[in-house]
N, C-alpha and C positions, 0 to 999 in steps of 0.2 A: 354257732348256727350255720353260717355259710358253708363250711366243710361237710356238716350233716347234709344240706340240701344239695350238694355236690355229689356225694355219696349216693344219697336217695334219688337224684336223677338219674344216675348210672344204672343202679339196680333196676329202677322202674323202666329205663329204656331196654334193658336186656331182656326183660318180661315181656314189653309190649312187641319188641323185635321178634320172639319166639313165635308169636301168633298161635299159640297150643296152650298154654297155660291159664290165660286170662282172656277169655271169648270175649266178644262184645255183646252189649246189651241188646234185646228185642225191640223192635219198631215201636212198642207200645211204650217203652221206657220214658221218652221225653215229655209226652202228655201227663203220665203218672207223677213224674218229678215237678211239672207245673202245678199239679194239684195239691202236692204237698206243701205248696207256698200260700195255699188259700185256706181261708176259714172255712170249716166244714159246711157251714150254712151258705155258703157262696158257690159250692160245688154243683154244678149242673148233671142231678142223676141220669138224666137221659144221654148226656154226653158220656158219662161213664158207662152205661150200658153198651153205648155202640162202641167203645173201645174195649170193653171185655169181650163182645160178640164177635169182634174181628178177629181176636185169637182163641181158636177152639180149646187150647190147653186151659187159657185162664178162665173160660167159660166154665169148663169142665170142673176145675179147681173149686169155684166158688159154689156151684151145684152140689157138689160133693161136702163141702164144709157145711152148707144149710141143711143138708140131711145126716149130718154127724150126730151122733149122740149128745153131743154139746149143746146141740140148736134145734133137733129134732122134734116134731111134734106127729100127730096121728096121720097128719096128710102130708104126702111127700110131695117136695118142691120141685117143679120141672120148669118152671119159668123164671128167668134172670131177675125182674123186678121183683118178685115174690122173694126170691132167694136174697137180695140186699136188704129188702124190708126185715127179713127173720135175723139176719146177721147183725145188720146195723151198718149205716153208711161208714163211721169209723171203723168199724172193725174190718169192713170189706177193704177198705184201702189198705188196712195193715197186713190183711191177707194177702193182698197183691203184692206189697212190697215185699214181704216175707219170700214169697215164691219167686219173684223177680229175680232177687238177689243170690238166694240159695240154689237157683238153677244156672245162674252165669257163673257163680265161683266154683272153684275144682273144691273137692274134698279134703279136709285137713288131713295131712298124713299121720300115719299111726304112730305117734312119739310116747314115750314112757308117762303114764298117768294124765296124758290129755288125747281126747278123740274129737272126731267130727262133731258128734251126739253133743258133747258137752261144750264145744265151741258156739253152737248154733243156740243151745239152751242159754249159755250165759249172754249172747247177744240178743236173744229175744226177751230175755229179763230186763237187761239196759234199755231196750227200745220201750217197753211197757213203762218203766220207771222213768225215762225222760219224756214220754209223750204226757205224763201227768203234770209235767213242769210248765207245760204250756197253757195251762188253765189260764184266761183272761184276769181270773181274779188275782193271781199272782204279780200282775202288771209286769210281765215280761213281753218284749218284743218277738221273741221265737214263737213261732207257730206249733201247734202240737203235730202236724205232719212232719215236718222238717227235722224237728226233735226225735221223732220216732225213728226216721231213718237215719240220723246222726247215732242215734243209740245202737241200731241194728247193725251199723257199719265201723263203730268204734273200735271193734277187735282185727277189722279187715288185715291191719298192717301185719299183725303176728301170723295170720293165715298166709299172707303172700310171701313172707320171708320163708315160712315154714315150706311152702312149695318150692320157693328159689334154691333152698339148701337146708333139708331136713336135718342133715346131722348137725351143721351149724346151730340151727335154730334148737335142736335138742340140748346143746351146750347151753343155750341162753335160759332154757327151762331149769337146767342143773343149777346153774349159777344163782338163778332168782330163789330157788327153794332153799338152796345152802345157805346165800347171803341175807335173804328175806328182804332184799332190795327191789325196787320196782323193776320190772321186765325191760323197761326203756333202757335202764342203765346196761343191762346185761345185753342187749342188743347192740348200744353204740360200743361196748368192748369187743365184741364179736365179728359185728358187720360195719362199724364206725358210722353208723345212723342208726335211726329208728324205724321199726316198722310203719309207725303213723306218718312220718314225712313222705316214705315210699307209698304209702296208700295214697295221699292226697295226689300223687302224680298220676297214678293207676284212675282213680275217680275224676280226674279232669280228663282226662283221655276218653271217659263215658261221657264227658258233658252234663256230670251232675252239679247240682246248683253249688257256688261259690260257698255259701254258708255251711252247708254239709261238708264239703271238702275241708274248710277250714277247721269245723269242730273236730273231725276225724284227726286231723293233723295235730291239733293242739290240745285237745281234752285232758292230756294228762299235766300240760302248762299252759293253761289259759291265757295267764299274763305276756306269754309270749308271741300270741296271736295279734292281728292288726286289729286295732279298738274297735271296728265296728264287728269283729267275729268274737268279741271275748265273752259277750253274755252268752252266745250258743254253746261255745266251748267249754266254760264253766259250768252251765245247766248241765251239761252231758257228764262232766265231771262229778257234779254232785250226785246226778242220778246213779252212776257206774258203782260210785264209793257206797251208796246205800246197799246197793245189789251185792257186792263183795264183801263189803265188811260184814253184814249179815249172816254171810255163808250160806245162803240160798241155793248157789250154784257153786260147781266146780270151776277153778280158775287156775290158769298158771300165771297171773299177774304179779304173784307174791303178796299178795294182801289178803292175810288170812282173817278167821273170823274175830272180831274184837271180843275183849271181855268189858264186862260192865263199866270196868275202872277206865278202859281206854277208848271206847267206841266214840263218846262226845268229842273227846280230843281230837281223834283221828278225824270223825266228820267236819268238826270246827276249821281243820286245816285246808279245807277246799276254797278255791277262789271265790265262790259265792258267799259263803259265810264269812270269808276275811274282809270282803267287800260291803261294807253298812249302807251301801247304796241300794242294796238288793232287800224287798220286804222279808224275804225268807232269814234275814238275820235275826228276826225276832224269834225268842226261844217256844212261844205259842204256837205258832205256825210251824217251825220243824217239827215239833210233835205231831201234830195232826197231819202234815204232809206224810210224815213217815208212817204213819197209821194207815193213810190211804195208799200208798203205795205197795205197803204189805198184803191189803187186802186185795189190789188189782193183781198183784202178783199170784196171790191165791187162788183169783176169780180165773187166771188164763191158763195157768199151769196144770197138767194132767196130776189127777189124784194121787197116782201110785208115785208120783216124783215129787213134786214141791211139798205138799202136804206133810208127807214123812219127814222132810228135811227140815222144814219150818217148825213142825209138831206144834200148830196154833189150834184156837177154838175158830171156827168158820162164823159163830155167832158173833162173839167179840168183835172180831176184824172187820164184820160187815157195817158195823153200828156207823162208820166213818167215811164208808166207801161211795154211799149214794150221792154225795155232793160231787164228786169228780166226775160225772157222767156230762157229757155235753148235750145242750137243750136241743135235740134233734128227735124228728118224730120216729125215723125210723130206729135211732138208736135208743129211745125209752121203750119201744116196742120189743127190741133184742134182748135188752135187760131183763123185762118182765118173762120172757121166754126162757130165758137163760137160767132164771131163778127157777122157774117151774122145772124145767128139765133136769137140771142137776142135781145128783143125789148127794144131799149133803150127809154123807157117810162118816166124816172125819169125826172123831171122839175129842172132846175137850181134855186138854190135859191140865187145866186149873193153872194156878199162879206160877208153874215153873215152865209155862209154854213160851216159845219165842217171842210172841207178841206182848206177852206180860213182861218180858225182859225189855223190850224197846219202850214200854211205857213208863217203866222204871227210870230209864235213862232221861227222858225228856218229861218228867213229872212238872206240871206248871206250878 
């Protein structure tokens, strides 16, 4: 580990010294990061409004989202408070985090079999899944906001290495797909460190919360993190494993969609499920949680993308999704509007669908 850290420091410093590839975060970032470490019912909506209004681009993004087909009603939204109420406080914050980091980071280089679109699709899926694990009923210390950011940024290491040396990172992808070993192994073979460790140095230079930096650095091996950060790293690993093993999104991590025979074994190898101190080790909770995460992903991804890939029935998947909503007035209103606005046009595929496949693995 010390040698890996030395190389990570070297690469990170070269990138930071370039002053071009990884720009600084905007002035609104520190306050948004503070909000990520707060329970959603403790966030001051007026303060959030002021923060958004101070940045015309953020303001425009939230208004555009509120008036998008996903949330739109017959009345166009022109005021920020109305936009937040329509979208929901949780989703407003998540949208701000996505915009903040997507615009601060460079585009993923065009490499064989992996693109910028797929990178952010994968990151968003992991963020959604990770946020769900912050539900207070799961009795974890990590908060939904910081879990969302950790999930969104867990893949930033591969982006940084790909920007730093596209040809070398292309070799990493080739090794991973050829050997089926984790991408981190290939990164160490080529770069003598891992992208996750390099990412931690970059995120620390942005003054991101220590817990988020540690989760990004150690989600692949939570047991290597400092004791106080193992939970958030482990939860991030668990969320990303569900996303990648399900085959919902394309990935260059070397983790292919599992067969019914191996899925449960692969998931049980995660840090959270190996540690019996976590409530998630109960098989019934695993089953219900995976159901809810699949439903949340279905809610948030465009119809032409996720629904085709997952091939599931919306009616079945929504039966367990309601309990995952945070008890917040703005969020409750936005959920109802979203249900009314969305066109439930995907067709049921019966017992052969992805959701039915997951149910068969976690049968009580």
